[in-house]
C-alpha positions as CSV (number, residue, x, y, z in Angstrom):
1,M,-218.3,29.7,71.1
2,S,-217.3,27.5,68.2
3,N,-213.7,27.0,67.3
4,K,-213.2,28.0,63.6
5,N,-210.5,26.4,61.5
6,K,-208.1,29.0,60.0
7,I,-205.1,28.9,57.7
8,K,-201.9,30.7,58.8
9,E,-201.7,34.5,58.4
10,E,-198.8,34.1,55.9
11,E,-200.9,31.7,53.8
12,L,-203.8,34.1,53.9
13,A,-201.6,37.1,52.9
14,S,-200.1,35.0,50.1
15,I,-203.5,34.1,48.6
16,K,-204.8,37.6,49.0
17,E,-201.8,39.0,47.1
18,A,-202.2,36.4,44.3
19,I,-205.9,37.3,44.0
20,N,-205.1,41.1,43.9
21,N,-202.4,40.5,41.3
22,S,-204.8,38.4,39.2
23,N,-207.4,41.2,39.4
24,Q,-204.9,43.8,38.4
25,A,-203.7,41.8,35.5
26,K,-207.4,41.3,34.3
27,A,-208.0,45.1,34.6
28,I,-204.9,45.8,32.6
29,L,-206.0,43.3,30.0
30,G,-209.5,44.7,29.9
31,E,-208.1,48.2,29.3
32,A,-205.7,47.0,26.6
33,T,-208.6,45.2,24.9
34,T,-210.7,48.3,25.0
35,Q,-207.9,50.4,23.6
36,A,-207.3,47.8,20.8
37,Y,-211.0,48.0,19.9
38,I,-211.0,51.8,19.8
39,A,-207.9,51.7,17.6
40,Q,-209.6,49.2,15.2
41,M,-212.6,51.5,15.0
42,Q,-210.3,54.5,14.2
43,V,-208.5,52.5,11.5
44,L,-211.8,51.5,9.9
45,D,-213.0,55.1,10.0
46,V,-209.8,56.4,8.4
47,E,-209.9,53.7,5.8
48,K,-213.5,54.6,5.0
49,K,-212.6,58.3,4.6
50,L,-209.6,57.3,2.4
51,G,-211.8,55.2,0.2
52,E,-214.3,58.1,-0.2
53,I,-211.5,60.5,-1.2
54,Q,-210.1,57.9,-3.7
55,E,-213.5,57.4,-5.2
56,S,-214.0,61.2,-5.5
57,L,-210.6,61.5,-7.3
58,K,-211.5,58.6,-9.6
59,E,-214.8,60.3,-10.5
60,K,-213.0,63.5,-11.3
61,Y,-209.8,62.2,-12.9
62,G,-210.6,58.7,-13.9
63,S,-208.4,55.8,-13.1
64,I,-205.0,57.3,-12.2
65,I,-201.7,56.4,-10.5
66,L,-201.0,59.2,-8.1
67,D,-197.7,60.3,-6.6
68,V,-198.9,61.5,-3.2
69,N,-195.7,63.3,-2.5
70,T,-196.0,65.6,-5.6
71,G,-199.6,65.4,-6.6
72,E,-198.6,64.4,-10.1
73,Y,-200.5,61.5,-11.7
74,T,-200.5,59.4,-14.8
75,V,-203.5,57.7,-16.4
76,D,-203.7,54.0,-15.4
77,S,-203.4,52.4,-18.8
78,E,-204.1,48.9,-17.4
79,E,-207.5,50.0,-16.3
80,D,-208.2,51.8,-19.6
81,N,-207.3,48.6,-21.5
82,G,-209.0,46.2,-19.2
């Protein structure tokens, strides 16, 4: 039987704990990165829909300044003059 070299049990437990902590942190980071990516895609989708609505309103009403609280608008005189 060969005599194998071993580190102390406390040292082994310490390194195993550090590895587990590292793996957990990486898993959390991976999940956070995934959630950030999903959020970015949602923002892009919402902004695309907003742009489509704005373009539709521009086609219907021309270039306007809209009060989104009341629905009232004024014609954008800068765009008309430009």
